[in-house]
C-alpha positions in Angstrom: -58.7 136.9 -42.5 -56.3 135.8 -45.3 -53.7 133.0 -45.4 -51.0 134.1 -48.1 -48.0 132.4 -49.1 -45.7 133.7 -46.0 -42.7 135.9 -47.9 -39.0 136.0 -45.9 -40.3 139.7 -44.8 -42.9 137.8 -42.2 -40.0 136.4 -40.4 -40.3 138.2 -37.3 -43.9 138.2 -36.8 -43.8 134.5 -37.6 -41.2 134.6 -34.7 -43.1 135.9 -32.1 -46.0 133.7 -33.1 -43.9 131.3 -33.1 -43.0 131.8 -28.5 -45.8 133.1 -27.7 -46.9 130.2 -28.8 -44.4 127.6 -27.4 -44.9 130.2 -24.5 -48.7 129.9 -24.3 -49.5 126.0 -25.4 -46.1 124.0 -23.8 -46.4 126.5 -20.4 -46.5 122.3 -18.0 -45.5 120.4 -20.2 -41.6 121.9 -21.1 -39.6 123.0 -18.4 -39.7 126.7 -17.6 -36.3 127.3 -17.7 -36.3 126.6 -21.9 -39.6 128.5 -22.7 -38.4 131.6 -20.6 -35.1 131.1 -22.9 -37.3 131.8 -25.9 -35.8 134.8 -27.8 -38.1 136.2 -31.0 -34.7 137.8 -32.3 -32.5 133.9 -32.4 -35.9 133.2 -33.5 -35.7 135.4 -36.1 -33.0 134.7 -37.3 -33.4 131.3 -37.9 -36.9 131.5 -40.2 -34.7 133.9 -42.2 -32.1 131.2 -42.8 -35.1 128.9 -43.3 -37.0 131.3 -45.5 -33.6 131.4 -47.6 -32.8 127.9 -47.8 -36.3 127.6 -50.0 -37.0 124.0 -48.9 -40.7 124.3 -46.9 -43.3 125.7 -47.9 -45.0 128.7 -45.7 -48.0 130.2 -45.4 -49.3 132.8 -43.1 -52.7 133.6 -41.2 -53.3 137.3 -40.7 -56.0 139.7 -40.5 -55.9 143.5 -39.8 -54.1 143.6 -37.2 -51.6 141.3 -38.7 -50.2 137.7 -38.6 -51.3 135.5 -35.9 -50.8 131.9 -37.5 -48.6 130.1 -39.7 -47.8 127.0 -40.8 -45.0 125.4 -43.5 -43.9 121.5 -44.2 -42.5 120.2 -47.2 -40.6 116.9 -48.3 -40.9 114.5 -44.6 -37.4 114.9 -42.6 -37.4 111.5 -41.0 -38.5 108.4 -43.5 -41.8 106.6 -42.7 -42.9 103.8 -43.9 -45.6 104.7 -46.8 -45.2 109.2 -46.0 -43.7 111.2 -48.4 -44.3 114.9 -46.9 -44.4 117.0 -43.4 -46.2 119.7 -41.8 -43.0 121.2 -40.0 -45.0 123.4 -37.6 -48.2 125.1 -37.0 -48.9 127.5 -34.5 -51.3 129.9 -34.2 -51.6 132.5 -31.1 -54.0 131.0 -28.2 -56.3 134.2 -29.0 -57.3 132.8 -32.6 -57.4 129.5 -32.1 -60.3 127.4 -32.2 -61.7 129.4 -34.8 -61.0 127.4 -37.8 -58.2 128.9 -38.9 -55.7 126.1 -38.2 -57.7 123.8 -40.4 -58.1 126.8 -43.3 -54.0 126.3 -42.4 -54.2 122.4 -42.8 -56.1 122.4 -45.7 -53.7 125.1 -47.8 -50.8 123.5 -46.6 -52.2 119.6 -47.9 -53.0 121.4 -51.3 -49.8 122.9 -52.2 -48.0 119.8 -51.0 -50.2 117.8 -54.0 -50.0 120.4 -56.0 -45.7 119.7 -55.4 -46.1 115.9 -56.3 -47.2 114.1 -52.9 -48.6 112.2 -51.5 -49.1 111.8 -47.9 -48.3 113.6 -45.2 -47.1 113.4 -41.4 -46.8 115.4 -38.5 -44.9 115.0 -35.3 -46.6 115.9 -32.2 -45.6 116.0 -28.8 -48.2 113.6 -26.7 -49.4 115.9 -24.2 -49.7 119.0 -26.9 -53.5 120.0 -27.0 -53.0 119.9 -30.9 -52.5 115.7 -30.9 -56.8 116.1 -30.6 -56.8 118.9 -33.7 -54.5 116.1 -35.7 -56.9 113.3 -34.7 -60.1 115.3 -35.4 -58.3 116.2 -39.4 -58.2 112.3 -39.9 -54.7 112.0 -39.2 -54.2 108.3 -37.4 -50.6 107.8 -35.2 -48.1 106.2 -37.0 -45.3 106.4 -35.1 -43.8 107.6 -32.3 -40.2 108.2 -30.3 -39.0 110.5 -27.2 -36.9 113.7 -27.8 -35.3 116.2 -25.5 -36.4 119.5 -24.9 -35.0 121.6 -22.2 -33.8 118.7 -19.9 -36.9 116.6 -19.8 -37.5 113.8 -22.4 -40.3 113.7 -23.8 -43.4 111.6 -26.2 -43.3 112.3 -29.1 -46.1 111.1 -31.9 -46.5 111.0 -35.4 -49.6 111.4 -37.4 -50.6 110.4 -40.9 -52.6 111.5 -44.1 -51.6 108.2 -46.0 -53.8 110.7 -49.1 -53.1 114.5 -49.9 -55.2 113.8 -52.0 -58.7 113.3 -49.3 -57.6 116.4 -47.3 -57.1 119.3 -50.2 -60.3 121.5 -48.1 -61.8 117.6 -47.3 -60.7 116.9 -44.3 -62.9 116.6 -41.5 
């Protein structure tokens, strides 16, 4: 397994992981009609736009079979007092979860954010998402909450925070 900086040519593989992960992780949480409507081609275009904007730090996890996970982040998008960076998205194919790859991606992002001068980080996650437990195990504390709408359903979203990226650079639990 290798973690490397993502490249624009990775957009289709990232979109495939993204759509697959949403369908397996959010089934029973987000309306099925919304999940079934997710489209790899549309997601590929969106990831290409994100690459073109060059405002995000982006890593992929891959092996000989290809890309099976990704993480991206950058400047915080929705201000939370005391935090300056945000983990925007992290997804792994279900068959690759629970093997330490999420932890490795997390540490890669935390280190890159620190290198760019950020000092702290948050992530927004649906309360019912099993990944909420991952972020708690990584030392994140709940720092905010909000209601969001996805596919016509109102859902609770939690923000977890790490006030010191220095403590997370390869050293979070």
